[in-house]
C-alpha positions in Angstrom: 133.5 75.1 188.4 134.6 71.5 188.9 132.4 70.3 186.0 134.0 72.9 183.7 137.5 71.4 184.4 136.2 68.0 183.5 134.5 69.3 180.3 137.7 71.1 179.3 139.7 67.9 179.9 137.3 65.8 177.8 137.4 68.4 175.0 141.2 68.4 175.0 141.4 64.7 174.9 138.9 64.3 172.1 140.7 66.9 170.0 144.0 65.2 170.5 142.5 61.8 169.5 140.9 63.3 166.3 144.3 63.6 164.5 145.1 60.0 165.0 141.7 58.7 163.8 141.7 61.1 160.8 144.5 59.2 159.1 142.8 55.9 159.5 139.6 57.2 157.9 141.4 58.3 154.8 143.1 54.9 154.5 139.7 53.1 154.7 138.2 55.4 152.2 141.0 54.9 149.7 140.8 51.2 150.2 137.1 51.1 149.6 137.3 53.3 146.5 140.0 51.1 144.9 138.2 47.9 145.6 134.8 49.1 144.2 136.5 50.2 141.0 137.8 46.7 140.5 134.4 45.2 141.0 135.0 43.9 144.5 132.1 44.1 146.9 134.1 44.2 150.1 134.5 48.0 149.7 130.8 48.5 149.7 130.6 46.7 153.1 133.4 48.8 154.4 131.6 52.0 153.3 128.4 50.7 155.1 130.5 50.0 158.2 131.9 53.6 158.1 128.4 55.0 157.9 127.2 52.8 160.7 130.0 54.0 163.0 129.2 57.6 162.0 125.5 57.4 162.9 125.8 55.8 166.3 127.1 58.8 168.2 124.4 61.0 166.7 121.7 58.6 167.7 123.1 58.4 171.3 123.3 62.1 171.6 119.7 62.4 170.3 118.5 59.8 172.8 120.2 61.6 175.7 118.8 64.9 174.6 115.3 63.4 174.4 115.6 61.9 177.9 116.9 65.2 179.2 114.0 67.1 177.6 111.5 64.7 179.1 113.0 64.9 182.6 113.6 68.6 182.9 110.8 70.3 180.9 108.5 72.4 183.0 105.1 71.0 183.5 102.2 73.4 183.4 100.6 73.9 186.8 97.3 72.3 187.4 94.6 75.0 187.5 92.0 74.4 190.1 88.4 75.2 189.3 86.6 77.1 191.9 83.2 75.7 192.6 80.7 78.5 193.1 77.1 77.8 194.1 
């Protein structure tokens, strides 16, 4: 039950931080769109940075999932052959 309280706390904190970061993402997107329309290449780099920051958490979660799978998957029991003569 203790882990559930920690999970609930982490979920609540992550939901409260999402509203703050959402406004920043819209400002970055608007800045990138305006700069690319004017022929400036800085907006393209900003878009690439946004995509890079978006991909990293998914790669980390996939890596942890793979490690968890490798560690906790059930191994098939070794079948012993009976030697009959």
